C-alpha positions in Angstrom: -26.7 -2.0 -14.2 -23.0 -1.7 -14.5 -22.1 -1.0 -11.1 -18.6 -2.1 -12.1 -15.7 0.1 -10.1 -15.1 -0.8 -9.5 -14.7 -1.0 -9.1 -13.2 -1.2 -9.3 -12.8 -2.5 -9.4 -11.1 -3.2 -8.9 -9.6 -3.0 -8.8 -9.0 -4.7 -5.6 -5.0 -6.0 -6.2 -3.7 -4.7 -3.0 -3.5 -8.0 -1.6 -1.7 -10.0 -4.0 0.4 -7.6 -4.4 2.1 -7.1 -1.2 2.5 -10.7 0.3 3.5 -12.2 -3.4 4.8 -9.7 -5.8 8.5 -10.7 -6.4 10.0 -11.3 -8.7 12.4 -12.9 -7.2 12.6 -14.1 -3.3 15.3 -12.4 -3.1 14.0 -8.7 -4.2 10.4 -8.0 -2.8 9.0 -5.2 -4.5 9.6 -1.7 -3.7 7.8 0.4 -0.6 5.8 2.8 -1.4 2.2 4.6 -3.5 2.2 2.7 -6.4 0.4 4.8 -9.1 -2.9 3.0 -11.3 -1.9 3.0 -14.9 -5.5 4.2 -17.6 -3.6 3.2 -20.6 -3.5 0.0 -20.3 -6.4 -0.9 -17.2 -9.4 -2.1 -18.8 -12.8 -2.6 -16.5 -15.2 -5.2 -17.9 -18.8 -5.6 -16.7 -21.0 -9.0 -18.6 -24.8 -8.9 -17.6 -27.3 -11.5 -19.1 -29.5 -9.7 -21.2 -33.3 -11.7 -21.5 -31.4 -15.0 -20.9 -30.5 -14.9 -24.8 -26.9 -13.4 -24.8 -24.7 -11.6 -22.5 -24.0 -8.4 -22.8 -20.4 -6.9 -22.5 -19.1 -3.5 -21.6 -16.2 -0.9 -20.5 -15.4 1.3 -18.3 -12.3 3.5 -19.3 -10.1 6.2 -17.5 -9.5 4.9 -13.7 -7.8 6.6 -11.0 -6.0 5.1 -8.2 -3.3 4.7 -5.6 -1.6 1.4 -4.0 0.4 2.1 -0.6 2.4 -0.9 -0.3 3.8 -1.8 2.0 5.8 -6.0 1.0 4.8 -8.9 3.2 2.5 -7.1 5.0 -0.8 -7.1 2.6 -2.9 -5.8 6.9 -1.0 -2.7 6.1 -1.2 -1.8 2.3 -3.5 0.2 1.0 -6.2 0.5 -2.5 -8.0 3.5 -4.3 -9.8 3.5 -7.5 -11.7 6.3 -8.8 -14.0 5.2 -11.9 -15.9 7.6 -14.0 -19.4 6.9 -14.6 -20.0 8.5 -17.7 -17.1 6.6 -19.8 -19.5 3.9 -19.8 -19.2 2.5 -23.3 -20.9 -0.9 -25.6 -21.2 -1.6 -29.0 -24.6 1.0 -29.2 -24.7 4.1 -29.0 -28.2 4.7 -28.0 -27.5 1.9 -25.0 -24.2 4.3 -24.1 -27.1 7.0 -23.0 -29.3 5.4 -21.1 -26.2 4.0 -19.2 -25.2 7.2 -18.1 -28.6 8.4 -17.7 -30.7 8.8 -14.6 -32.8 5.2 -14.6 -29.2 3.8 -14.2 -26.6 5.3 -13.2 -27.4 9.1 -13.7 -23.3 9.9 -14.8 -24.7 13.2 -14.1 -25.6 13.1 -10.4 -22.8 10.8 -9.7 -20.0 10.6 -12.0 -17.3 8.6 -10.4 -17.3 5.3 -8.6 -14.9 4.0 -6.0 -13.5 1.4 -3.7 -11.3 1.9 -0.6 -9.9 -1.4 0.6 -10.7 -2.3 3.8 -9.7 -6.6 4.3 -7.2 -8.3 2.8 -7.1 -12.0 2.6 -4.1 -14.2 1.1 -6.0 -17.4 -0.2 -2.4 -18.8 -2.7 0.1 -17.6 -4.3 -0.3 -15.0 -5.6 -4.0 -15.1 -5.0 -6.9 -13.2 -2.6 -9.7 -11.9 -1.2 -10.0 -8.1 -1.1 -12.3 -7.0 0.7 -13.7 -3.0 0.4 -16.5 -0.4 -0.4 -17.6 0.3 -3.1 -19.9 3.4 -3.4 -21.6 3.8 -7.0 -25.3 5.3 -7.5 -24.6 7.6 -3.9 -24.9 4.0 -2.5 -21.7 2.7 -0.1 -21.4 -1.2 0.5 -18.6 -3.5 1.0 -18.3 -6.0 -1.5 -15.1 -8.7 -2.1 -13.8 -9.1 -5.6 -10.7 -12.0 -6.3 -7.7 -11.0 -7.2 -4.7 -12.6 -9.2 -1.0 -12.3 -9.1 -0.6 -11.5 -12.6 3.3 -10.0 -12.4 5.4 -7.5 -10.8 8.7 -6.2 -12.4 10.3 -3.1 -14.6 7.8 -2.4 -17.4 10.4 -2.4 -20.2 8.4 0.6 -22.4 9.0 3.0 -19.8 11.1 1.5 -17.0 9.0 2.1 -14.2 8.5 -0.6 -11.4 5.0 -2.4 -12.3 2.7 -4.9 -10.7 -0.1 -6.3 -12.9 -3.3 -8.0 -11.6 -5.8 -9.9 -13.0 -9.6 -9.0 -10.5 -12.6 -10.5 -11.2 -16.2 -10.7 -9.1 -20.1 -10.6 -8.7 -22.1 -7.8 -7.9 -25.9 -7.2 -7.8 -27.0 -3.9 -9.1 -30.3 -4.2 -7.5 -28.3 -3.7 -3.9 -26.7 0.4 -5.7 -30.2 1.0 -6.5 -30.0 0.6 -9.9 -33.0 -1.5 -11.0 -34.1 -0.9 -14.3 -35.3 -4.4 -16.5 -34.4 -6.4 -13.0 -35.0 -9.7 -13.8 -35.6 -9.4 -18.0 -31.8 -8.0 -17.8 -30.1 -9.6 -14.9 -29.0 -8.2 -11.8 -25.6 -10.2 -10.8 -22.8 -8.0 -12.7 -19.3 -9.7 -13.5 -16.9 -7.2 -12.9 -13.6 -8.5 -14.7 -10.4 -6.2 -14.3 -6.7 -6.0 -15.4 -5.1 -3.3 -13.6 -1.0 -2.8 -14.0 0.3 0.2 -11.1 3.5 2.1 -11.4 6.3 2.2 -8.6 6.7 6.4 -7.9 9.6 7.1 -6.3 8.6 10.6 -4.4 
């Protein structure tokens, strides 16, 4: 049901990064490895419940790296991992069910991962990011839409940071998560907001 990953996940951020992550035309972002900053990263999912409401939840504890080559997104690389047991909603009973064998099966499949394979720029600061999403023991190619939030030095920790907003839709049945389809919708919307910090090695 919550096949996010993430993903992320998201995660799917390398595109904008590469070509448009720059404070000014004369100051491109530093090349190198960027590490996902988990404390301000949110992975949200939304799913239709019985046609009456849209139900929301989150994943936490994401980790990942972005290998950035400014101006050359085709050679940049994104890898993100999200622990499935971190799934959280407003209902404690549902949290346990989602982690269980009939849904995400967090014991057998403790992480969902995203590995980028293709980046297509779609505008100034936007891109389609295609990658291998692995969830519930199944790997499929998925495409998410990414938008650059802002690049620059974080005034709090002084790390050079690039932030993204990523969204898209995936079908949970593609990953073998079929409980209550179609009463609880097959379609899952993902909304991911994540900052990446430049690491000087």
